[in-house]
C-alpha positions as a Markdown table, in Angstrom:
| # | Residue | x | y | z |
|---|---|---|---|---|
| 1 | Met | 67.1 | -116.7 | 250.6 |
| 2 | Gln | 67.8 | -113.2 | 251.6 |
| 3 | Ala | 68.8 | -110.8 | 248.9 |
| 4 | Ser | 72.1 | -110.1 | 250.8 |
| 5 | Glu | 73.1 | -113.8 | 250.8 |
| 6 | Lys | 75.6 | -114.9 | 248.2 |
| 7 | Ile | 76.3 | -118.4 | 246.8 |
| 8 | Ala | 79.9 | -119.4 | 246.9 |
| 9 | Pro | 81.5 | -119.9 | 243.5 |
| 10 | Leu | 81.5 | -123.4 | 242.4 |
| 11 | Glu | 85.3 | -123.4 | 242.2 |
| 12 | Ser | 85.6 | -122.8 | 246.0 |
| 13 | Gln | 83.4 | -125.9 | 246.7 |
| 14 | Ile | 85.8 | -128.3 | 244.9 |
| 15 | Thr | 88.1 | -130.2 | 247.3 |
| 16 | Thr | 91.4 | -131.8 | 246.4 |
| 17 | Pro | 91.5 | -135.6 | 247.1 |
| 18 | Arg | 93.9 | -136.5 | 249.9 |
| 19 | Arg | 97.1 | -138.2 | 248.9 |
| 20 | Phe | 98.6 | -140.7 | 251.3 |
| 21 | Glu | 102.4 | -140.9 | 251.5 |
| 22 | Trp | 103.5 | -144.4 | 252.3 |
| 23 | Asp | 106.5 | -145.0 | 254.6 |
| 24 | Ala | 108.3 | -148.1 | 255.9 |
| 25 | Glu | 106.1 | -148.6 | 258.9 |
| 26 | Met | 102.9 | -148.4 | 257.0 |
| 27 | Leu | 104.2 | -150.7 | 254.3 |
| 28 | Gln | 105.2 | -153.3 | 256.9 |
| 29 | Lys | 101.7 | -153.2 | 258.5 |
| 30 | Met | 99.9 | -153.6 | 255.2 |
| 31 | Asp | 102.2 | -156.4 | 254.1 |
| 32 | Ala | 101.6 | -158.2 | 257.4 |
| 33 | Ile | 97.9 | -158.3 | 256.9 |
| 34 | Gly | 98.3 | -159.6 | 253.3 |
| 35 | Ile | 96.9 | -156.5 | 251.5 |
| 36 | Phe | 99.4 | -157.0 | 248.6 |
| 37 | Gly | 98.8 | -160.8 | 248.3 |
| 38 | Asp | 101.6 | -162.4 | 246.3 |
| 39 | Ala | 102.5 | -159.2 | 244.5 |
| 40 | Arg | 106.2 | -158.2 | 244.5 |
| 41 | Ile | 106.3 | -154.6 | 245.6 |
| 42 | Glu | 108.8 | -151.8 | 246.2 |
| 43 | Leu | 108.4 | -148.5 | 248.1 |
| 44 | Ile | 109.9 | -145.7 | 246.0 |
| 45 | Glu | 109.8 | -142.2 | 247.4 |
| 46 | Gly | 106.5 | -142.8 | 249.1 |
| 47 | Glu | 104.8 | -144.7 | 246.3 |
| 48 | Val | 104.1 | -148.5 | 246.3 |
| 49 | Ile | 105.2 | -149.9 | 243.0 |
| 50 | Glu | 104.4 | -153.4 | 241.8 |
| 51 | Met | 107.4 | -155.1 | 240.3 |
| 52 | Ser | 107.4 | -156.9 | 237.0 |
| 53 | Pro | 107.2 | -160.7 | 237.0 |
| 54 | Ile | 110.6 | -162.6 | 236.7 |
| 55 | Gly | 111.1 | -164.5 | 233.5 |
| 56 | Pro | 113.4 | -167.5 | 233.0 |
| 57 | Arg | 116.2 | -165.6 | 231.4 |
| 58 | His | 116.1 | -162.8 | 234.0 |
| 59 | Ala | 116.1 | -165.5 | 236.8 |
| 60 | Val | 119.1 | -167.4 | 235.3 |
| 61 | Thr | 121.1 | -164.2 | 234.7 |
| 62 | Thr | 120.4 | -163.0 | 238.2 |
| 63 | Thr | 121.6 | -166.3 | 239.6 |
| 64 | Lys | 124.8 | -166.2 | 237.5 |
| 65 | Val | 125.6 | -162.6 | 238.5 |
| 66 | Thr | 125.0 | -163.4 | 242.2 |
| 67 | Asp | 127.3 | -166.5 | 242.1 |
| 68 | Thr | 130.0 | -164.5 | 240.3 |
| 69 | Leu | 129.8 | -161.6 | 242.8 |
| 70 | Lys | 129.9 | -164.0 | 245.8 |
| 71 | Arg | 133.2 | -165.3 | 244.6 |
| 72 | Val | 134.6 | -161.8 | 244.2 |
| 73 | Phe | 133.1 | -160.3 | 247.4 |
| 74 | Ala | 133.9 | -163.2 | 249.6 |
| 75 | Ile | 135.2 | -161.9 | 253.0 |
| 76 | Gly | 133.6 | -159.0 | 254.8 |
| 77 | Tyr | 130.7 | -158.7 | 252.3 |
| 78 | Leu | 127.2 | -160.1 | 251.8 |
| 79 | Val | 125.8 | -160.4 | 248.3 |
| 80 | Ser | 122.0 | -160.1 | 248.7 |
| 81 | Ser | 119.7 | -161.1 | 245.9 |
| 82 | Gln | 116.2 | -159.6 | 245.4 |
| 83 | Asn | 115.9 | -158.4 | 249.0 |
| 84 | Pro | 114.9 | -155.0 | 250.3 |
| 85 | Val | 117.4 | -152.2 | 251.0 |
| 86 | Lys | 116.0 | -149.4 | 253.2 |
| 87 | Leu | 117.5 | -146.3 | 251.6 |
| 88 | Ser | 115.1 | -144.1 | 253.6 |
| 89 | Ser | 111.8 | -144.4 | 255.4 |
| 90 | Arg | 110.1 | -143.6 | 252.1 |
| 91 | Ser | 112.2 | -145.7 | 249.8 |
| 92 | Ile | 112.8 | -149.5 | 250.1 |
| 93 | Pro | 113.7 | -150.9 | 246.7 |
| 94 | Gln | 114.4 | -154.5 | 246.0 |
| 95 | Pro | 117.4 | -154.5 | 243.7 |
| 96 | Asp | 118.2 | -157.7 | 241.8 |
| 97 | Ile | 121.5 | -157.8 | 243.7 |
| 98 | Ala | 123.0 | -155.6 | 246.4 |
| 99 | Val | 126.6 | -156.0 | 247.6 |
| 100 | Leu | 126.7 | -155.0 | 251.3 |
| 101 | Arg | 129.5 | -154.6 | 253.7 |
| 102 | Gly | 129.1 | -156.9 | 256.7 |
| 103 | Thr | 127.9 | -160.4 | 257.5 |
| 104 | Tyr | 124.6 | -162.2 | 257.9 |
| 105 | Ala | 124.6 | -161.3 | 261.6 |
| 106 | Asp | 124.6 | -157.6 | 260.8 |
| 107 | Phe | 121.2 | -157.8 | 259.2 |
| 108 | Leu | 119.2 | -160.2 | 261.5 |
| 109 | Asp | 117.3 | -157.4 | 263.1 |
| 110 | Thr | 117.5 | -154.5 | 260.6 |
| 111 | Leu | 117.4 | -154.0 | 256.8 |
| 112 | Pro | 120.6 | -152.8 | 255.1 |
| 113 | Glu | 120.5 | -149.0 | 254.5 |
| 114 | Thr | 123.1 | -148.7 | 251.8 |
| 115 | Ala | 125.3 | -150.8 | 249.4 |
| 116 | Val | 128.7 | -150.6 | 247.8 |
| 117 | Leu | 127.2 | -151.9 | 244.5 |
| 118 | Met | 123.7 | -152.3 | 243.2 |
| 119 | Val | 123.0 | -154.5 | 240.2 |
| 120 | Glu | 119.8 | -154.6 | 238.1 |
| 121 | Val | 119.2 | -157.3 | 235.5 |
| 122 | Ala | 117.2 | -155.6 | 232.8 |
| 123 | Asp | 115.0 | -157.1 | 230.1 |
| 124 | Ser | 111.5 | -155.5 | 230.1 |
| 125 | Thr | 112.6 | -153.1 | 232.8 |
| 126 | Leu | 115.6 | -151.5 | 231.0 |
| 127 | Ala | 114.0 | -148.0 | 230.6 |
| 128 | Thr | 112.9 | -147.9 | 234.2 |
| 129 | Asp | 116.3 | -149.1 | 235.5 |
| 130 | Arg | 118.2 | -146.5 | 233.5 |
| 131 | Ser | 116.0 | -143.6 | 234.6 |
| 132 | Asp | 114.0 | -144.2 | 237.8 |
| 133 | Lys | 116.2 | -146.7 | 239.5 |
| 134 | Ala | 119.5 | -145.0 | 238.5 |
| 135 | Ser | 118.2 | -141.7 | 239.8 |
| 136 | Leu | 117.0 | -143.2 | 243.0 |
| 137 | Tyr | 120.3 | -144.9 | 243.8 |
| 138 | Ala | 122.2 | -141.8 | 242.9 |
| 139 | Arg | 120.0 | -139.8 | 245.2 |
| 140 | Tyr | 120.9 | -142.0 | 248.1 |
| 141 | Gly | 124.6 | -142.1 | 247.4 |
| 142 | Ile | 125.0 | -145.6 | 246.0 |
| 143 | Pro | 128.5 | -145.2 | 244.5 |
| 144 | Glu | 128.0 | -147.7 | 241.7 |
| 145 | Leu | 125.1 | -149.2 | 239.7 |
| 146 | Trp | 125.5 | -152.0 | 237.1 |
| 147 | Ile | 122.7 | -152.8 | 234.7 |
| 148 | Val | 123.0 | -156.2 | 233.0 |
| 149 | Asn | 121.3 | -155.6 | 229.6 |
| 150 | Val | 119.9 | -159.0 | 228.8 |
| 151 | Ala | 118.8 | -158.2 | 225.3 |
| 152 | Ser | 122.0 | -156.6 | 224.0 |
| 153 | Glu | 124.3 | -158.8 | 226.2 |
| 154 | Glu | 126.1 | -155.8 | 227.6 |
| 155 | Leu | 127.0 | -154.4 | 231.0 |
| 156 | Glu | 126.1 | -150.8 | 231.7 |
| 157 | Ile | 128.2 | -149.2 | 234.5 |
| 158 | Tyr | 127.0 | -146.0 | 236.3 |
| 159 | Arg | 129.2 | -144.1 | 238.7 |
| 160 | Leu | 129.7 | -140.6 | 240.2 |
| 161 | Pro | 126.3 | -139.7 | 241.7 |
| 162 | Arg | 125.5 | -136.0 | 241.4 |
| 163 | Pro | 122.5 | -133.6 | 241.7 |
| 164 | Asp | 120.5 | -133.4 | 238.5 |
| 165 | Thr | 117.3 | -131.4 | 238.4 |
| 166 | Ser | 116.2 | -133.1 | 235.2 |
| 167 | Ala | 116.4 | -136.6 | 236.7 |
| 168 | Arg | 113.5 | -138.4 | 238.1 |
| 169 | His | 114.6 | -138.1 | 241.7 |
| 170 | Gly | 116.8 | -135.1 | 241.4 |
| 171 | Phe | 120.1 | -137.0 | 241.0 |
| 172 | Ser | 121.8 | -139.0 | 238.3 |
| 173 | Tyr | 125.2 | -140.6 | 237.6 |
| 174 | Gly | 127.8 | -138.5 | 235.9 |
| 175 | Leu | 129.6 | -141.5 | 234.3 |
| 176 | Arg | 128.1 | -144.2 | 232.1 |
| 177 | Gln | 130.2 | -146.9 | 230.5 |
| 178 | Val | 129.0 | -149.8 | 228.3 |
| 179 | Met | 131.0 | -153.1 | 228.2 |
| 180 | Gly | 130.6 | -156.2 | 226.0 |
| 181 | Arg | 131.1 | -159.8 | 226.6 |
| 182 | Glu | 134.8 | -159.7 | 225.7 |
| 183 | Asp | 135.6 | -156.9 | 228.2 |
| 184 | Ala | 136.5 | -157.1 | 231.9 |
| 185 | Val | 135.2 | -154.9 | 234.7 |
| 186 | Thr | 136.4 | -153.9 | 238.2 |
| 187 | Ser | 134.3 | -152.5 | 241.0 |
| 188 | Leu | 135.0 | -149.3 | 242.8 |
| 189 | Glu | 135.0 | -151.3 | 246.0 |
| 190 | Leu | 137.6 | -153.9 | 244.9 |
| 191 | Pro | 139.5 | -152.3 | 242.0 |
| 192 | Glu | 142.2 | -154.9 | 242.2 |
| 193 | Val | 139.9 | -157.7 | 241.1 |
| 194 | Ser | 139.0 | -158.0 | 237.4 |
| 195 | Ile | 135.8 | -159.7 | 236.5 |
| 196 | Pro | 135.2 | -160.9 | 232.9 |
| 197 | Val | 131.9 | -159.5 | 231.7 |
| 198 | Ser | 131.1 | -162.9 | 230.2 |
| 199 | Glu | 130.8 | -164.2 | 233.8 |
| 200 | Leu | 127.8 | -161.8 | 234.2 |
| 201 | Leu | 126.0 | -162.8 | 231.1 |
| 202 | Val | 124.3 | -166.0 | 230.0 |
């Protein structure tokens, strides 16, 4: 080695691993070849997240809430249970329940891209639903989120999406209200229809 040659500092030889941002097209291709197996997954802001297993109480509660909302949102709406909603090319969550404007025919060839109401049934996922999911839905302008708190037998209502730099996805809901079994709730979409909270709990 010539005296004039210099060895590059070790720091300059360190490379940063490449990060791959997932999008809807990539997710669809990977799912088509079975890369995820039987795992239930969501795409959240470019990250593929494995969803928690569904327990018996969660399943029964989700069914009851779905049945109740189908009675309320009867004409001109579709109540979709545990199906994807494409909020963006980088975020395709699978809420427990999404209330959509439209009919079955409207979604034969495309995923819904918004909802008038999202509902999450929370047992083991309560912390995530309150933070990550709520922030995500607020970011994409979902006007209203209901979290059915299985353990405390309460309904948590979130409204007024707003920017919030401290929130997980930069947005949060400005209004939070907690209701018990003896209360009644109305949705922003159909404020004239009162729903007993007891009809959303098991």
